[in-house]
Structure formats: structure tokens, C-alpha cells
N, CA, C and O atoms as a GROMACS GRO file, in nm:
protein
  388
    1MET      N    1  11.421  11.220   8.912
    1MET     CA    2  11.514  11.197   9.042
    1MET      C    3  11.474  11.107   9.135
    1MET      O    4  11.360  11.110   9.180
    2PRO      N    5  11.565  11.015   9.174
    2PRO     CA    6  11.539  10.914   9.265
    2PRO      C    7  11.474  10.967   9.390
    2PRO      O    8  11.516  11.072   9.438
    3GLY      N    9  11.362  10.891   9.452
    3GLY     CA   10  11.303  10.941   9.566
    3GLY      C   11  11.212  11.045   9.551
    3GLY      O   12  11.136  11.071   9.644
    4GLU      N   13  11.209  11.114   9.440
    4GLU     CA   14  11.120  11.249   9.425
    4GLU      C   15  10.976  11.180   9.388
    4GLU      O   16  10.970  11.077   9.320
    5LYS      N   17  10.864  11.245   9.440
    5LYS     CA   18  10.741  11.198   9.424
    5LYS      C   19  10.655  11.292   9.343
    5LYS      O   20  10.656  11.408   9.384
    6VAL      N   21  10.583  11.269   9.241
    6VAL     CA   22  10.498  11.353   9.181
    6VAL      C   23  10.370  11.362   9.260
    6VAL      O   24  10.308  11.262   9.300
    7VAL      N   25  10.333  11.493   9.283
    7VAL     CA   26  10.213  11.509   9.370
    7VAL      C   27  10.091  11.539   9.279
    7VAL      O   28   9.982  11.486   9.300
    8MET      N   29  10.112  11.624   9.181
    8MET     CA   30  10.006  11.659   9.081
    8MET      C   31  10.072  11.711   8.953
    8MET      O   32  10.184  11.763   8.950
    9GLU      N   33   9.988  11.690   8.845
    9GLU     CA   34  10.032  11.742   8.718
    9GLU      C   35   9.911  11.795   8.627
    9GLU      O   36   9.800  11.742   8.627
   10TYR      N   37   9.946  11.903   8.551
   10TYR     CA   38   9.840  11.955   8.479
   10TYR      C   39   9.887  11.985   8.349
   10TYR      O   40  10.000  12.033   8.334
   11LYS      N   41   9.801  11.959   8.240
   11LYS     CA   42   9.820  12.020   8.102
   11LYS      C   43   9.750  12.148   8.075
   11LYS      O   44   9.634  12.159   8.115
   12GLY      N   45   9.798  12.231   8.021
   12GLY     CA   46   9.741  12.362   7.995
   12GLY      C   47   9.697  12.368   7.847
   12GLY      O   48   9.679  12.262   7.787
   13LEU      N   49   9.680  12.482   7.788
   13LEU     CA   50   9.645  12.496   7.640
   13LEU      C   51   9.765  12.439   7.560
   13LEU      O   52   9.751  12.353   7.474
   14ARG      N   53   9.872  12.488   7.591
   14ARG     CA   54  10.001  12.433   7.544
   14ARG      C   55  10.119  12.376   7.622
   14ARG      O   56  10.194  12.288   7.579
   15ASP      N   57  10.128  12.441   7.753
   15ASP     CA   58  10.216  12.392   7.828
   15ASP      C   59  10.172  12.308   7.944
   15ASP      O   60  10.052  12.290   7.963
   16ALA      N   61  10.260  12.259   8.019
   16ALA     CA   62  10.219  12.150   8.117
   16ALA      C   63  10.307  12.183   8.247
   16ALA      O   64  10.414  12.242   8.238
   17ALA      N   65  10.253  12.141   8.366
   17ALA     CA   66  10.317  12.162   8.494
   17ALA      C   67  10.314  12.046   8.581
   17ALA      O   68  10.212  11.981   8.605
   18VAL      N   69  10.439  12.018   8.630
   18VAL     CA   70  10.446  11.888   8.717
   18VAL      C   71  10.490  11.942   8.848
   18VAL      O   72  10.596  12.005   8.855
   19PHE      N   73  10.413  11.918   8.956
   19PHE     CA   74  10.424  11.954   9.091
   19PHE      C   75  10.483  11.840   9.152
   19PHE      O   76  10.417  11.736   9.148
   20THR      N   77  10.606  11.838   9.212
   20THR     CA   78  10.674  11.713   9.302
   20THR      C   79  10.682  11.780   9.420
   20THR      O   80  10.651  11.898   9.439
   21ASP      N   81  10.738  11.679   9.521
   21ASP     CA   82  10.766  11.717   9.655
   21ASP      C   83  10.886  11.802   9.672
   21ASP      O   84  10.914  11.850   9.782
   22ARG      N   85  10.967  11.824   9.552
   22ARG     CA   86  11.096  11.891   9.567
   22ARG      C   87  11.085  12.017   9.470
   22ARG      O   88  11.149  12.117   9.504
   23ARG      N   89  11.021  12.020   9.369
   23ARG     CA   90  11.009  12.122   9.285
   23ARG      C   91  10.896  12.136   9.184
   23ARG      O   92  10.811  12.048   9.174
   24LEU      N   93  10.896  12.244   9.110
   24LEU     CA   94  10.786  12.260   9.003
   24LEU      C   95  10.867  12.253   8.870
   24LEU      O   96  10.970  12.318   8.854
   25MET      N   97  10.814  12.172   8.778
   25MET     CA   98  10.870  12.155   8.649
   25MET      C   99  10.773  12.212   8.564
   25MET      O  100  10.656  12.185   8.590
   26VAL      N  101  10.802  12.295   8.454
   26VAL     CA  102  10.732  12.350   8.361
   26VAL      C  103  10.764  12.298   8.220
   26VAL      O  104  10.883  12.294   8.189
   27ILE      N  105  10.685  12.264   8.143
   27ILE     CA  106  10.709  12.207   8.002
   27ILE      C  107  10.647  12.293   7.923
   27ILE      O  108  10.526  12.308   7.939
   28ASP      N  109  10.716  12.366   7.822
   28ASP     CA  110  10.657  12.453   7.738
   28ASP      C  111  10.696  12.431   7.593
   28ASP      O  112  10.810  12.460   7.559
   29PRO      N  113  10.614  12.385   7.510
   29PRO     CA  114  10.644  12.368   7.362
   29PRO      C  115  10.670  12.488   7.287
   29PRO      O  116  10.582  12.574   7.296
   30GLN      N  117  10.770  12.514   7.214
   30GLN     CA  118  10.811  12.637   7.140
   30GLN      C  119  10.759  12.623   7.004
   30GLN      O  120  10.738  12.511   6.958
   31GLY      N  121  10.735  12.732   6.934
   31GLY     CA  122  10.715  12.735   6.794
   31GLY      C  123  10.567  12.686   6.761
   31GLY      O  124  10.490  12.644   6.847
   32LEU      N  125  10.538  12.697   6.635
   32LEU     CA  126  10.406  12.653   6.580
   32LEU      C  127  10.372  12.513   6.602
   32LEU      O  128  10.261  12.480   6.645
   33ARG      N  129  10.466  12.427   6.574
   33ARG     CA  130  10.434  12.282   6.592
   33ARG      C  131  10.468  12.217   6.720
   33ARG      O  132  10.433  12.102   6.748
   34GLY      N  133  10.542  12.302   6.802
   34GLY     CA  134  10.594  12.245   6.929
   34GLY      C  135  10.707  12.132   6.938
   34GLY      O  136  10.727  12.061   7.037
   35ARG      N  137  10.774  12.129   6.824
   35ARG     CA  138  10.888  12.036   6.817
   35ARG      C  139  10.985  12.053   6.914
   35ARG      O  140  11.035  11.959   6.977
   36LYS      N  141  11.017  12.189   6.932
   36LYS     CA  142  11.119  12.228   7.025
   36LYS      C  143  11.063  12.243   7.161
   36LYS      O  144  10.961  12.313   7.164
   37VAL      N  145  11.106  12.193   7.283
   37VAL     CA  146  11.043  12.192   7.393
   37VAL      C  147  11.132  12.243   7.508
   37VAL      O  148  11.241  12.189   7.528
   38SER      N  149  11.088  12.352   7.588
   38SER     CA  150  11.154  12.390   7.692
   38SER      C  151  11.102  12.334   7.827
   38SER      O  152  10.984  12.342   7.862
   39VAL      N  153  11.202  12.277   7.902
   39VAL     CA  154  11.161  12.225   8.031
   39VAL      C  155  11.238  12.303   8.141
   39VAL      O  156  11.360  12.293   8.146
   40SER      N  157  11.179  12.370   8.220
   40SER     CA  158  11.222  12.447   8.340
   40SER      C  159  11.195  12.373   8.460
   40SER      O  160  11.096  12.302   8.470
   41SER      N  161  11.292  12.390   8.565
   41SER     CA  162  11.283  12.315   8.687
   41SER      C  163  11.307  12.422   8.799
   41SER      O  164  11.415  12.481   8.803
   42PHE      N  165  11.218  12.446   8.879
   42PHE     CA  166  11.221  12.540   8.990
   42PHE      C  167  11.215  12.478   9.138
   42PHE      O  168  11.104  12.446   9.180
   43PRO      N  169  11.324  12.461   9.215
   43PRO     CA  170  11.309  12.415   9.340
   43PRO      C  171  11.230  12.500   9.427
   43PRO      O  172  11.227  12.623   9.418
   44TRP      N  173  11.160  12.424   9.517
   44TRP     CA  174  11.070  12.507   9.611
   44TRP      C  175  11.129  12.620   9.696
   44TRP      O  176  11.067  12.719   9.736
   45LYS      N  177  11.260  12.590   9.718
   45LYS     CA  178  11.326  12.687   9.810
   45LYS      C  179  11.376  12.816   9.731
   45LYS      O  180  11.427  12.914   9.786
   46SER      N  181  11.354  12.804   9.598
   46SER     CA  182  11.404  12.917   9.511
   46SER      C  183  11.266  13.004   9.494
   46SER      O  184  11.274  13.115   9.440
   47ILE      N  185  11.156  12.961   9.534
   47ILE     CA  186  11.016  13.046   9.492
   47ILE      C  187  10.996  13.123   9.616
   47ILE      O  188  10.999  13.080   9.731
   48THR      N  189  10.973  13.259   9.568
   48THR     CA  190  10.943  13.370   9.681
   48THR      C  191  10.803  13.396   9.699
   48THR      O  192  10.756  13.415   9.811
   49ALA      N  193  10.737  13.397   9.600
   49ALA     CA  194  10.580  13.442   9.603
   49ALA      C  195  10.508  13.380   9.489
   49ALA      O  196  10.570  13.326   9.398
   50PHE      N  197  10.367  13.387   9.492
   50PHE     CA  198  10.299  13.361   9.375
   50PHE      C  199  10.157  13.426   9.394
   50PHE      O  200  10.112  13.470   9.499
   51SER      N  201  10.096  13.425   9.268
   51SER     CA  202   9.961  13.506   9.258
   51SER      C  203   9.877  13.399   9.176
   51SER      O  204   9.926  13.313   9.102
   52LEU      N  205   9.755  13.417   9.199
   52LEU     CA  206   9.656  13.332   9.123
   52LEU      C  207   9.540  13.400   9.080
   52LEU      O  208   9.479  13.473   9.158
   53GLU      N  209   9.502  13.382   8.956
   53GLU     CA  210   9.382  13.449   8.878
   53GLU      C  211   9.294  13.340   8.848
   53GLU      O  212   9.335  13.248   8.777
   54ASN      N  213   9.162  13.340   8.899
   54ASN     CA  214   9.068  13.231   8.873
   54ASN      C  215   9.011  13.269   8.723
   54ASN      O  216   9.017  13.383   8.679
   55SER      N  217   8.958  13.166   8.654
   55SER     CA  218   8.895  13.202   8.525
   55SER      C  219   8.763  13.258   8.546
   55SER      O  220   8.690  13.213   8.634
   56GLY      N  221   8.726  13.357   8.467
   56GLY     CA  222   8.610  13.421   8.475
   56GLY      C  223   8.501  13.350   8.401
   56GLY      O  224   8.523  13.237   8.358
   57THR      N  225   8.380  13.409   8.383
   57THR     CA  226   8.273  13.347   8.296
   57THR      C  227   8.306  13.333   8.164
   57THR      O  228   8.267  13.232   8.105
   58PHE      N  229   8.378  13.422   8.101
   58PHE     CA  230   8.418  13.405   7.952
   58PHE      C  231   8.560  13.359   7.919
   58PHE      O  232   8.601  13.338   7.805
   59ASP      N  233   8.633  13.345   8.037
   59ASP     CA  234   8.781  13.311   8.024
   59ASP      C  235   8.785  13.155   7.993
   59ASP      O  236   8.699  13.076   8.034
   60LEU      N  237   8.885  13.124   7.922
   60LEU     CA  238   8.918  12.978   7.900
   60LEU      C  239   9.009  12.923   8.000
   60LEU      O  240   9.010  12.801   8.018
   61ASP      N  241   9.083  12.996   8.066
   61ASP     CA  242   9.176  12.956   8.162
   61ASP      C  243   9.196  13.026   8.290
   61ASP      O  244   9.142  13.136   8.308
   62ALA      N  245   9.271  12.970   8.384
   62ALA     CA  246   9.311  13.037   8.491
   62ALA      C  247   9.473  13.041   8.495
   62ALA      O  248   9.547  12.959   8.442
   63GLU      N  249   9.511  13.154   8.569
   63GLU     CA  250   9.648  13.186   8.547
   63GLU      C  251   9.728  13.192   8.682
   63GLU      O  252   9.677  13.252   8.776
   64MET      N  253   9.850  13.133   8.698
   64MET     CA  254   9.924  13.141   8.815
   64MET      C  255  10.057  13.191   8.771
   64MET      O  256  10.115  13.144   8.673
   65LYS      N  257  10.112  13.306   8.860
   65LYS     CA  258  10.225  13.358   8.831
   65LYS      C  259  10.323  13.321   8.954
   65LYS      O  260  10.284  13.344   9.069
   66ILE      N  261  10.433  13.270   8.934
   66ILE     CA  262  10.524  13.221   9.026
   66ILE      C  263  10.646  13.302   9.029
   66ILE      O  264  10.700  13.315   8.919
   67CYS      N  265  10.706  13.363   9.131
   67CYS     CA  266  10.817  13.457   9.138
   67CYS      C  267  10.928  13.387   9.208
   67CYS      O  268  10.907  13.323   9.312
   68GLY      N  269  11.047  13.397   9.153
   68GLY     CA  270  11.163  13.333   9.231
   68GLY      C  271  11.286  13.418   9.218
   68GLY      O  272  11.302  13.507   9.134
   69SER      N  273  11.375  13.379   9.312
   69SER     CA  274  11.512  13.462   9.321
   69SER      C  275  11.598  13.405   9.228
   69SER      O  276  11.620  13.284   9.225
   70GLY      N  277  11.652  13.493   9.144
   70GLY     CA  278  11.738  13.454   9.040
   70GLY      C  279  11.690  13.422   8.914
   70GLY      O  280  11.769  13.405   8.821
   71TRP      N  281  11.552  13.411   8.897
   71TRP     CA  282  11.491  13.385   8.753
   71TRP      C  283  11.364  13.465   8.726
   71TRP      O  284  11.310  13.454   8.616
   72GLY      N  285  11.314  13.545   8.822
   72GLY     CA  286  11.206  13.629   8.779
   72GLY      C  287  11.065  13.566   8.801
   72GLY      O  288  11.034  13.515   8.909
   73VAL      N  289  10.975  13.574   8.688
   73VAL     CA  290  10.851  13.538   8.694
   73VAL      C  291  10.832  13.416   8.590
   73VAL      O  292  10.891  13.409   8.482
   74CYS      N  293  10.741  13.324   8.640
   74CYS     CA  294  10.707  13.207   8.564
   74CYS      C  295  10.548  13.213   8.557
   74CYS      O  296  10.484  13.222   8.662
   75GLU      N  297  10.485  13.208   8.433
   75GLU     CA  298  10.359  13.218   8.424
   75GLU      C  299  10.292  13.077   8.370
   75GLU      O  300  10.333  13.023   8.267
   76LEU      N  301  10.194  13.026   8.444
   76LEU     CA  302  10.122  12.901   8.414
   76LEU      C  303   9.976  12.921   8.389
   76LEU      O  304   9.906  12.989   8.464
   77GLU      N  305   9.924  12.852   8.267
   77GLU     CA  306   9.797  12.866   8.248
   77GLU      C  307   9.718  12.734   8.265
   77GLU      O  308   9.767  12.633   8.213
   78PHE      N  309   9.605  12.724   8.330
   78PHE     CA  310   9.538  12.608   8.368
   78PHE      C  311   9.396  12.614   8.283
   78PHE      O  312   9.326  12.715   8.291
   79THR      N  313   9.363  12.519   8.215
   79THR     CA  314   9.232  12.511   8.153
   79THR      C  315   9.121  12.499   8.245
   79THR      O  316   9.135  12.449   8.357
   80ARG      N  317   8.997  12.550   8.194
   80ARG     CA  318   8.879  12.564   8.282
   80ARG      C  319   8.853  12.428   8.338
   80ARG      O  320   8.870  12.329   8.267
   81GLY      N  321   8.809  12.417   8.478
   81GLY     CA  322   8.776  12.307   8.540
   81GLY      C  323   8.893  12.251   8.631
   81GLY      O  324   8.866  12.162   8.711
   82VAL      N  325   9.006  12.293   8.621
   82VAL     CA  326   9.122  12.268   8.716
   82VAL      C  327   9.094  12.344   8.844
   82VAL      O  328   9.063  12.463   8.844
   83ASP      N  329   9.106  12.266   8.957
   83ASP     CA  330   9.078  12.325   9.074
   83ASP      C  331   9.200  12.405   9.134
   83ASP      O  332   9.271  12.353   9.219
   84VAL      N  333   9.222  12.529   9.088
   84VAL     CA  334   9.338  12.597   9.117
   84VAL      C  335   9.351  12.631   9.267
   84VAL      O  336   9.457  12.675   9.311
   85SER      N  337   9.241  12.611   9.348
   85SER     CA  338   9.254  12.628   9.489
   85SER      C  339   9.345  12.524   9.550
   85SER      O  340   9.425  12.549   9.640
   86GLU      N  341   9.324  12.395   9.489
   86GLU     CA  342   9.401  12.288   9.539
   86GLU      C  343   9.559  12.318   9.509
   86GLU      O  344   9.646  12.299   9.595
   87ILE      N  345   9.584  12.363   9.386
   87ILE     CA  346   9.718  12.406   9.346
   87ILE      C  347   9.773  12.509   9.446
   87ILE      O  348   9.886  12.500   9.494
   88ALA      N  349   9.679  12.615   9.477
   88ALA     CA  350   9.730  12.732   9.547
   88ALA      C  351   9.762  12.673   9.693
   88ALA      O  352   9.864  12.715   9.747
   89ALA      N  353   9.690  12.588   9.753
   89ALA     CA  354   9.714  12.527   9.874
   89ALA      C  355   9.846  12.452   9.886
   89ALA      O  356   9.923  12.465   9.981
   90PHE      N  357   9.865  12.373   9.783
   90PHE     CA  358   9.995  12.282   9.766
   90PHE      C  359  10.114  12.377   9.765
   90PHE      O  360  10.209  12.362   9.841
   91VAL      N  361  10.104  12.486   9.667
   91VAL     CA  362  10.228  12.566   9.646
   91VAL      C  363  10.250  12.650   9.791
   91VAL      O  364  10.360  12.660   9.844
   92ASN      N  365  10.140  12.703   9.840
   92ASN     CA  366  10.147  12.782   9.957
   92ASN      C  367  10.216  12.693  10.069
   92ASN      O  368  10.296  12.749  10.144
   93GLU      N  369  10.190  12.556  10.084
   93GLU     CA  370  10.257  12.480  10.184
   93GLU      C  371  10.396  12.453  10.154
   93GLU      O  372  10.479  12.438  10.244
   94ARG      N  373  10.427  12.446  10.027
   94ARG     CA  374  10.563  12.408   9.985
   94ARG      C  375  10.664  12.523  10.011
   94ARG      O  376  10.778  12.497  10.051
   95ILE      N  377  10.616  12.664   9.986
   95ILE     CA  378  10.714  12.758   9.991
   95ILE      C  379  10.699  12.838  10.112
   95ILE      O  380  10.790  12.916  10.141
   96PHE      N  381  10.594  12.828  10.188
   96PHE     CA  382  10.584  12.893  10.326
   96PHE      C  383  10.605  12.802  10.444
   96PHE      O  384  10.589  12.846  10.558
   97ASP      N  385  10.644  12.670  10.422
   97ASP     CA  386  10.640  12.568  10.518
   97ASP      C  387  10.759  12.606  10.615
   97ASP      O  388  10.784  12.536  10.713
   0.00000   0.00000   0.00000
């Protein structure tokens, strides 16, 4: 979108997330080969809450759940090594500003 700035982007085990100054975009390959791709766009004003689960000692990933009015819950998985506290701070700033 013209004038929109990408702030951060992450690739998970299968899906990807793009955080912009206006919205969160989630790219989710479908099926075994991932030829069909689902792209969802969530404006920051529609997000009402989020939760974050850090990766444990034996976990491969961290998980973030984002809740919104009119669409329910979106789950994101981040690979080990991603600074989820940075993501949480950004999301917190965008939805509770």
C-alpha cells in the first residue's frame, strides 16, 4: 500500500508474518507442497488482545496468539532465536496506543 512501511518481518516453520505501521499480514502456505497460499491482513485497529508463549528448552518455536473483533484468533509461530519480546513490544505499542 502506498506510504505503508514494513517495520519487521519473520519467517516461521511454514508461515510468515509482516508487521507494518498499518497492519499485520500473515502468509500461510496451504497443503503439502504449499502451492496454495493464504494471505490475511489484520489492521491494528481491529486487534483487541494478544498473548505470547516463549520457546522452552525443548521447543522449536515460540507462539503468539492475536485476537480481533470480527475474525477471532490468529496464531503465529516463530522459530527459535527470534526475539519475541521485540515483537510483543511493537504489537503492544500498535494496539494500545
